[in-house]
C-alpha positions as CSV (number, residue, x, y, z in Angstrom):
1,M,-34.7,12.0,4.1
2,A,-35.1,9.6,7.0
3,L,-35.7,6.8,4.6
4,Q,-32.6,7.7,2.6
5,F,-30.5,7.6,5.8
6,K,-32.0,4.3,6.8
7,S,-31.2,2.9,3.4
8,K,-27.6,4.0,3.6
9,I,-27.2,2.6,7.1
10,L,-28.6,-0.8,6.1
11,R,-26.2,-0.9,3.1
12,L,-23.3,0.0,5.3
13,L,-24.2,-2.7,7.9
14,S,-24.7,-5.2,5.2
15,K,-21.0,-5.1,4.4
16,F,-20.3,-6.7,7.8
17,Y,-22.7,-9.6,7.1
18,V,-21.4,-10.4,3.6
19,K,-18.9,-13.3,3.7
20,R,-18.0,-13.4,0.0
21,R,-16.8,-10.9,-2.5
22,A,-16.2,-10.9,-6.2
23,V,-13.8,-8.4,-7.9
24,Q,-13.1,-8.1,-11.6
25,V,-10.2,-5.8,-12.5
26,I,-9.7,-4.2,-15.9
27,M,-6.2,-2.8,-16.0
28,E,-4.5,-0.4,-18.6
29,L,-0.9,-1.6,-19.2
30,C,0.2,1.4,-21.2
31,N,1.4,4.3,-19.0
32,D,3.7,7.3,-19.4
33,D,5.9,6.4,-16.4
34,P,7.0,3.1,-14.8
35,T,6.2,4.7,-11.4
36,V,2.6,5.0,-12.4
37,H,2.4,1.4,-13.5
38,E,4.1,0.2,-10.3
39,T,1.7,2.2,-8.1
40,I,-1.4,0.8,-9.9
41,L,0.0,-2.8,-10.0
42,S,0.8,-2.6,-6.3
43,F,-2.8,-1.5,-5.7
44,V,-4.2,-4.4,-7.6
45,K,-1.9,-6.9,-6.0
46,A,-1.6,-5.7,-2.4
47,T,-4.9,-3.9,-1.8
48,I,-7.3,-6.0,-3.9
49,F,-5.9,-9.5,-4.5
50,D,-4.0,-10.1,-1.3
51,K,-6.9,-8.9,0.9
52,L,-9.5,-11.1,-0.7
53,R,-10.4,-14.4,1.1
54,D,-9.7,-17.7,-0.5
55,N,-13.3,-18.3,-1.4
56,D,-13.7,-14.8,-2.9
57,H,-13.7,-14.5,-6.7
58,F,-11.1,-12.6,-8.6
59,G,-10.6,-11.9,-12.3
60,L,-8.2,-9.7,-14.4
61,M,-8.5,-8.2,-17.9
62,T,-5.8,-6.1,-19.5
63,M,-5.9,-3.4,-22.2
64,R,-3.2,-1.5,-24.1
65,S,-3.9,2.1,-25.0
66,G,-7.6,1.6,-24.3
67,K,-7.8,-1.3,-26.8
68,Q,-7.2,-5.0,-27.1
69,P,-9.1,-6.2,-24.0
70,F,-7.6,-9.6,-23.0
71,A,-8.8,-12.0,-20.3
72,T,-5.6,-12.5,-18.4
73,L,-7.1,-14.3,-15.4
74,K,-10.5,-16.0,-15.5
75,L,-13.0,-14.9,-12.9
76,E,-12.9,-17.7,-10.4
77,Q,-12.3,-18.3,-6.7
78,K,-9.0,-17.0,-5.5
79,F,-7.7,-20.3,-4.1
80,K,-8.0,-22.0,-7.5
81,N,-4.7,-21.9,-9.3
82,L,-3.4,-19.5,-6.7
83,K,0.3,-19.8,-7.6
84,I,-0.5,-19.1,-11.3
85,K,-2.5,-16.0,-10.3
86,Q,0.4,-14.7,-8.2
87,K,2.9,-15.4,-10.9
88,V,0.8,-13.6,-13.6
89,L,0.4,-10.5,-11.3
90,R,4.1,-10.5,-10.5
91,E,5.1,-10.6,-14.2
92,L,2.7,-8.1,-15.6
93,N,4.7,-5.7,-17.8
94,F,3.9,-2.1,-18.9
95,S,4.6,-0.3,-22.2
96,F,4.9,3.4,-23.0
97,R,2.4,5.5,-24.9
98,T,3.8,7.2,-27.9
99,S,2.8,10.8,-28.7
100,T,1.5,9.6,-32.1
101,N,-0.7,7.0,-30.7
102,A,-1.9,9.3,-28.0
103,S,-3.0,11.9,-30.5
104,A,-4.9,9.2,-32.5
105,D,-6.6,7.9,-29.4
106,M,-7.7,11.4,-28.5
107,A,-9.3,11.9,-31.9
108,R,-11.6,8.9,-32.2
109,P,-13.3,6.9,-29.4
110,N,-12.2,3.3,-28.7
111,T,-14.6,0.5,-27.9
112,G,-12.1,-1.6,-25.9
113,L,-13.3,-0.5,-22.5
114,Q,-16.9,-1.1,-23.4
115,Q,-16.1,-4.6,-24.6
116,A,-14.1,-5.3,-21.4
117,L,-16.9,-4.0,-19.2
118,Q,-19.7,-6.0,-20.9
119,S,-17.6,-9.1,-20.7
120,S,-16.8,-8.5,-17.0
121,F,-20.4,-7.9,-16.0
122,S,-21.6,-10.9,-17.9
123,S,-19.0,-13.1,-16.3
124,M,-19.9,-11.7,-12.9
125,I,-23.6,-12.5,-13.4
126,H,-23.0,-16.1,-14.5
127,E,-20.0,-17.0,-12.3
128,C,-21.2,-15.3,-9.1
129,P,-25.0,-15.8,-8.6
130,S,-26.4,-13.8,-5.7
131,D,-27.8,-15.0,-2.4
132,I,-30.3,-12.6,-0.8
133,F,-31.1,-12.9,2.9
134,K,-31.9,-10.8,5.9
135,S,-35.3,-9.6,4.6
136,E,-33.9,-9.0,1.1
137,T,-31.6,-6.2,2.3
138,I,-28.3,-8.0,2.1
139,I,-26.9,-9.5,-1.1
140,S,-23.9,-11.8,-1.2
141,P,-21.4,-11.8,-2.7
142,Q,-20.6,-8.2,-3.0
143,K,-19.6,-7.6,-6.6
144,W,-17.2,-5.0,-7.9
145,V,-15.8,-4.2,-11.3
146,V,-12.7,-2.0,-11.1
147,A,-11.6,-0.4,-14.3
148,I,-8.2,1.4,-14.4
149,V,-8.2,3.6,-17.6
150,G,-5.9,6.1,-19.3
151,P,-6.8,9.3,-21.2
152,Q,-8.0,7.6,-24.4
153,Q,-11.5,8.5,-25.7
154,Q,-14.0,5.7,-25.1
155,E,-17.4,4.9,-26.6
156,L,-19.8,4.2,-23.7
157,K,-23.3,4.4,-25.1
158,G,-23.4,0.6,-25.5
159,M,-22.6,0.1,-21.8
160,Q,-25.3,2.5,-20.8
161,N,-27.8,0.5,-22.8
162,Y,-26.5,-2.7,-21.3
163,F,-27.4,-1.4,-17.8
164,K,-30.9,-0.4,-18.9
165,Q,-31.5,-3.8,-20.6
166,N,-30.0,-5.9,-17.8
167,P,-31.6,-5.0,-14.4
168,I,-29.6,-7.8,-12.7
169,A,-26.4,-5.9,-13.5
170,S,-27.5,-3.2,-11.1
171,E,-26.3,-5.5,-8.2
172,I,-22.7,-5.0,-9.5
173,N,-20.8,-1.9,-8.5
174,L,-18.6,-0.1,-11.0
175,I,-15.5,1.8,-10.0
176,I,-13.5,3.6,-12.7
177,I,-10.0,4.9,-11.8
178,G,-8.7,7.4,-14.3
179,V,-4.9,8.0,-14.6
180,S,-4.3,11.8,-15.1
181,I,-7.3,12.3,-17.5
182,R,-7.3,15.9,-18.7
183,N,-10.6,15.7,-20.6
184,N,-13.4,17.1,-18.4
185,K,-16.1,15.7,-20.7
186,L,-14.6,12.2,-20.5
187,C,-14.5,12.4,-16.7
188,K,-18.2,13.3,-16.6
189,Q,-19.1,10.4,-18.9
190,Y,-17.2,8.0,-16.6
191,R,-18.8,9.4,-13.5
192,N,-22.3,9.2,-14.9
193,L,-21.7,5.6,-15.9
194,C,-20.5,4.7,-12.4
195,Y,-23.5,6.3,-10.9
196,M,-25.7,3.9,-12.7
197,T,-24.6,1.3,-10.2
198,P,-25.5,1.2,-6.5
199,E,-22.1,2.3,-5.0
200,G,-20.3,3.3,-8.2
201,Q,-17.4,5.8,-8.0
202,F,-15.1,7.6,-10.4
203,V,-11.8,9.0,-9.2
204,N,-9.0,10.6,-11.3
205,L,-5.5,10.0,-10.1
206,N,-2.9,12.8,-10.1
207,F,0.8,11.9,-10.3
208,S,2.2,15.4,-10.7
209,E,4.6,17.2,-8.4
210,Q,1.6,19.0,-6.8
211,E,0.1,15.8,-5.7
212,E,-0.5,16.7,-2.1
213,E,-2.0,20.0,-2.9
214,A,-4.3,18.4,-5.5
215,G,-5.3,15.9,-2.9
216,Q,-6.4,18.6,-0.5
217,I,-8.4,20.4,-3.2
218,F,-10.2,17.3,-4.3
219,A,-10.4,15.5,-1.0
220,K,-14.2,15.1,-1.2
221,I,-15.4,13.0,-4.1
222,G,-18.6,13.9,-5.9
223,D,-19.5,17.0,-3.9
224,E,-20.5,19.8,-6.3
225,S,-19.8,22.5,-3.8
226,T,-16.1,21.5,-3.5
227,R,-15.4,20.8,-7.1
228,V,-12.5,22.7,-8.7
229,I,-11.9,22.6,-12.4
230,D,-8.4,23.6,-13.7
231,K,-7.4,23.2,-17.4
232,G,-10.1,20.5,-17.9
233,I,-9.1,18.4,-14.9
234,E,-12.1,17.5,-12.7
235,N,-12.2,15.6,-9.4
236,E,-8.5,14.8,-9.6
237,L,-7.2,13.3,-6.4
238,S,-3.7,12.6,-5.2
239,S,-3.0,9.0,-6.1
240,K,-2.6,7.9,-2.5
241,R,-5.8,9.6,-1.4
242,A,-7.9,8.3,-4.3
243,L,-6.8,4.7,-3.9
244,Q,-7.6,4.9,-0.2
245,C,-11.1,6.0,-1.1
246,V,-11.5,3.1,-3.4
247,E,-10.2,0.7,-0.8
248,A,-12.6,2.1,1.8
249,A,-15.6,1.9,-0.6
250,M,-14.9,-1.8,-1.2
251,S,-14.3,-2.4,2.6
252,L,-11.2,-4.4,1.8
253,Y,-9.3,-2.8,4.7
254,E,-11.5,-4.6,7.2
255,S,-9.8,-7.6,8.7
256,T,-13.1,-8.8,10.3
257,R,-16.6,-8.7,9.1
258,H,-18.2,-7.7,12.4
259,P,-19.0,-4.1,13.3
260,Y,-17.7,-2.7,16.6
261,I,-20.7,-1.5,18.6
262,T,-20.3,0.1,22.0
263,E,-22.6,1.8,24.5
264,N,-21.6,4.4,27.2
265,I,-23.5,4.3,30.4
266,D,-23.3,7.3,32.8
267,F,-24.0,6.4,36.4
268,N,-23.7,10.0,37.7
């Protein structure tokens, strides 16, 4: 147990030493409500893109109804073609899901997410080689693939095999953000896939009227003792709370890279 705590502490402290980050976003453009799309787009723009440094890497892929993965922005340093990146993010449009398409997507798995993930991980490996220093405990840049997905069924076995066959991919963290996914089995598949990476997480956003109540019920991610399952919904967080958890995991909220350490001395 002591070794486990030491490992977690070293990983946490390593975040303050790392000067570079690489983030690849996979974003679903088909949502039921424009408010949902605006919330997600604001998260990608304001929380991820704007808080990256100029030398950090950023890339964007888009999907429609869990299919048609398209490389909207190539994974490269943020300062390169900065105005074009800002323009693309500003002009991203959403489209509605129809009930017919939704039923079809629920019936058979898509391979769009798997293709997007494999492409994202391969690009990350080739474009962002790692530098290991500090006795091989700190890896730079910190690499994250953030996939924002809808309720469509997805085939993920190929991605699981990809992780097993490419050990170098284990340096890259995977975060999957589900948008009101009602299929408990699909949630479990996403969570297991994320847990194959060092700091992977899966969160399921809730945009219902009971958002605050749901946020309290599922305030703790991944804790079996606090899990509540209702009508197939598992680990569903309020959208605000869930996105805050993702932001904290990636440490993008830190304006500086140096930890604040203090010592209290009692002279009595």
